[in-house]
C-alpha positions in Angstrom: 98.0 76.5 112.1 97.7 79.9 113.8 98.8 80.0 117.4 96.5 81.7 120.0 98.4 85.0 119.9 98.2 85.2 116.2 94.4 84.5 116.4 94.0 87.2 119.0 95.7 89.7 116.8 93.5 88.8 113.8 90.4 89.1 115.9 91.4 92.5 117.2 92.5 93.7 113.8 89.0 92.9 112.4 87.3 94.6 115.4 89.3 97.8 115.0 89.2 97.9 111.2 93.0 97.7 110.9 95.3 96.5 108.1 98.6 94.8 109.0 101.5 95.4 106.6 104.7 93.3 107.0 108.0 93.8 105.3 109.7 90.9 103.6 112.2 90.8 106.4 109.8 90.3 109.3 109.7 87.1 111.2 107.6 84.2 109.8 104.9 84.5 112.5 104.2 88.2 111.6 104.2 87.5 107.9 101.6 84.9 108.4 99.1 87.3 109.9 99.7 90.2 107.6 97.2 91.4 105.0 100.1 92.3 102.7 103.8 91.2 102.7 106.2 93.1 100.5 108.7 96.0 100.2 108.2 99.3 101.9 106.8 101.4 99.1 104.6 98.6 97.7 103.1 98.1 101.2 102.4 101.8 101.6 100.5 102.1 98.4 98.6 98.8 98.9 97.3 100.4 102.1 95.9 103.3 100.2 93.4 101.0 98.5 91.9 99.7 101.8 89.2 101.1 103.9 91.1 100.5 107.1 91.1 103.1 109.9 94.5 101.9 111.2 97.7 100.9 109.4 99.9 98.7 111.5 103.3 98.7 109.8 105.5 95.8 110.8 108.8 97.1 109.5 111.2 99.9 110.5 110.8 103.6 111.3 111.4 105.0 107.8 108.8 102.6 106.3 106.1 103.8 108.7 107.0 107.3 107.8 106.6 106.5 104.1 103.2 105.0 104.9 102.2 108.2 106.6 103.5 110.4 103.8 101.2 108.6 101.3 98.4 108.0 103.7 98.1 111.3 105.8 94.5 110.7 106.9 95.2 107.3 108.4 96.5 106.4 111.9 99.9 104.7 111.4 101.2 102.4 114.1 104.7 100.9 114.5 105.0 98.1 117.0 108.4 99.3 118.1 109.3 102.9 117.5 112.9 102.2 118.2 113.1 99.9 115.1 115.6 102.0 113.1 117.7 101.3 110.1 121.5 101.5 109.7 121.2 102.7 106.1 118.7 105.5 106.9 120.8 106.6 109.9 124.0 106.8 107.7 122.6 109.9 106.0 121.6 112.5 108.6 119.4 115.2 107.0 121.6 118.0 108.4 124.7 116.5 106.6 122.8 116.2 103.4 121.6 119.8 103.6 125.2 120.9 104.2 126.3 118.9 101.2 123.7 120.6 99.0 124.9 124.0 100.2 128.5 123.1 99.2 127.3 121.7 95.8 124.6 124.1 94.5 122.6 122.6 91.7 123.3 119.0 92.7 120.4 116.6 91.8 119.6 114.4 94.8 118.4 110.9 94.0 117.5 109.1 97.3 116.8 105.5 97.9 113.5 105.1 99.7 115.4 103.6 102.7 115.9 107.1 104.2 114.2 109.4 106.7 111.3 111.7 105.8 113.7 114.7 106.4 116.1 113.3 103.7 113.2 112.6 101.3 112.2 116.3 101.8 115.7 117.3 100.7 115.6 115.1 97.6 114.6 115.6 94.0 113.4 112.1 93.3 113.1 108.9 95.3 113.9 105.4 94.0 113.5 101.8 95.1 115.9 99.0 94.4 113.4 97.8 91.7 113.2 101.1 89.8 116.4 102.9 90.5 117.9 102.1 87.1 114.8 103.4 85.3 114.5 106.6 87.3 118.2 107.5 87.0 118.0 107.2 83.3 115.4 109.9 83.3 117.3 112.5 85.2 118.3 115.3 82.8 121.7 114.7 81.3 123.0 118.2 82.4 122.4 117.4 86.1 125.1 116.3 88.4 123.7 113.5 90.6 124.2 112.6 94.2 122.9 109.1 94.9 122.0 108.7 98.6 122.3 107.0 101.0 123.3 103.5 99.8 126.7 103.4 98.2 126.4 99.8 96.9 123.0 100.4 95.2 124.4 103.6 93.7 127.4 101.8 92.3 125.2 99.1 90.9 123.0 101.7 89.2 126.2 103.4 87.7 127.2 100.0 86.3 123.7 99.5 84.8 123.3 102.9 83.4 126.8 104.2 82.7 125.6 107.5 84.3 128.3 109.2 86.4 127.1 109.9 89.9 128.5 110.8 93.3 127.5 108.3 95.9 126.8 108.9 99.6 129.0 106.6 101.8 126.1 104.7 103.5 125.2 101.1 103.6 122.9 98.4 105.2 124.9 96.7 107.9 123.3 93.3 107.0 124.0 93.3 103.3 127.7 94.2 103.7 128.2 91.2 106.0 128.0 89.0 102.9 131.5 88.5 101.6 133.1 87.2 98.4 134.6 84.3 100.4 131.4 83.3 102.1 129.5 83.3 98.8 132.1 81.4 97.0 131.8 78.7 99.6 128.1 78.3 99.3 128.3 78.2 95.5 130.7 75.4 95.7 128.3 73.5 98.0 125.4 74.1 95.6 126.9 74.5 92.1 123.6 74.2 90.2 121.6 76.6 92.3 121.3 80.1 90.8 122.5 82.8 93.1 120.2 85.8 93.6 121.6 88.9 95.4 120.1 92.2 96.5 121.9 95.3 95.0 122.7 96.6 98.6 125.4 93.9 98.6 129.0 94.9 97.8 130.3 94.6 94.3 132.5 91.7 95.3 129.3 89.8 96.1 127.2 91.1 93.2 129.8 90.0 90.7 129.2 86.3 91.8 125.4 86.5 91.4 123.3 85.1 88.5 120.7 87.8 89.2 120.9 91.1 91.1 117.5 92.4 91.9 115.0 93.8 94.5 113.2 91.6 96.9 110.0 91.9 94.8 111.7 90.8 91.6 113.3 87.9 93.4 109.8 86.3 93.6 109.2 86.4 89.8 112.8 85.4 89.0 112.7 82.3 91.2 109.1 81.4 90.1 109.9 81.6 86.4 113.3 80.0 86.5 113.6 76.3 85.6 115.9 75.6 88.6 114.5 74.0 91.7 117.0 75.3 94.2 118.2 78.9 94.7 120.8 80.7 96.9 119.3 83.9 98.3 121.6 86.8 99.3 119.5 89.2 101.4 118.0 89.4 104.9 116.8 85.9 105.9 113.2 87.0 106.4 112.8 87.0 102.6 113.1 83.2 102.6 109.8 82.9 104.5 107.9 84.6 101.7 109.7 82.7 99.0 109.0 79.4 100.6 105.3 80.3 101.1 104.7 81.6 97.6 106.9 79.0 95.8 106.6 75.9 97.9 107.8 73.5 95.2 111.3 75.0 95.2 114.1 75.1 97.8 115.7 78.3 99.0 119.1 78.4 100.7 120.1 81.3 102.9 123.4 82.8 101.8 125.9 82.8 104.6 127.8 85.8 105.9 131.4 85.5 107.2 130.1 84.9 110.7 126.9 82.9 110.4 124.7 80.8 108.2 122.1 83.5 107.6 121.8 87.3 108.0 119.2 88.8 110.3 118.4 92.5 110.7 118.3 93.3 114.4 116.0 96.2 113.7 113.4 94.3 111.7 113.4 91.6 114.4 112.5 94.2 117.1 108.9 93.7 116.0 107.3 90.7 117.8 103.8 89.3 118.0 103.5 90.6 121.5 104.3 94.1 120.4 101.9 93.9 117.4 99.1 92.9 119.8 100.0 95.7 122.2 100.1 98.3 119.4 96.6 97.3 118.3 95.2 97.2 121.9 96.6 100.6 122.8 96.6 102.1 119.3 100.2 103.2 120.1 103.0 103.9 119.4 101.6 106.1 116.6 103.8 107.6 113.9 103.0 111.3 113.5 104.4 113.9 111.1 104.2 117.6 110.6 102.2 118.5 107.5 104.9 120.7 106.1 107.5 117.9 106.3 105.0 115.4 104.8 104.1 117.6 101.9 107.8 118.2 101.1 108.7 114.5 101.3 105.7 113.6 99.2 107.0 115.6 96.2 110.0 113.4 95.2 107.9 110.3 96.0 105.2 111.5 93.6 107.9 112.3 90.9 109.2 108.7 91.2 105.7 107.4 90.6 105.2 109.6 87.5 108.6 108.6 86.1 107.9 105.0 86.8 105.0 105.1 84.3 107.2 106.4 81.5 
């Protein structure tokens, strides 16, 4: 059952010809009213196929930027413009530009969880779902810098055997999972497959039955014979898993300090802010055309290589 605030948002969304996109890590109440729930890139490209005048992106700042990069003619709203990302912030564009100057010829592979300015400095963008495939296609004579997530980069090195330098960045949520906390939950549920996001540390990944992106978690859990799973990523993902696979049980992997892991930035978006954004058509994410065009090039290259 929708509450009155959710219904008011849905009515206004229809009136204003808007589309609501919600990342997998958003709160349950926002996921319930979204037209699409998924990862940042998938949501951005789903929006391209709609006739909406307004894209309301319930996620964090770099995700709304990505939506604008691939949808330049649409008005893109972010319920809380202060919803940042520790991973994106760990790689300032000025520092990456300076690194490139010190290492001429370096080939920059950047995780999509980065700012538009960093994307504009990159040669190709990857997601956690396609990083392995994209890195395998980088010319063998190129020295690679993988930015900004060190843990995802290390996982790709393990998968591909390709030597890469890695930027020393991370997601503060995923590094809160520890080897000790995951060993404990495995002991409590010995028959439940453990599914972890590659942004987790190696000490956690080595305990997992499957390491994959949030989107691939859906297929893995749906197709696996098990009826119970331990999920090692931001707790919002469990809302989607429980909604799409209601006949199975999903257990939140604990961190060292709590029973589940919440991203404080993702949770800055609320139903009240979603309604206000639609009412005021603000805050709006804007971007200079020169930056958008530069940032679009490595995104487009990723899409082309993904088809190979």
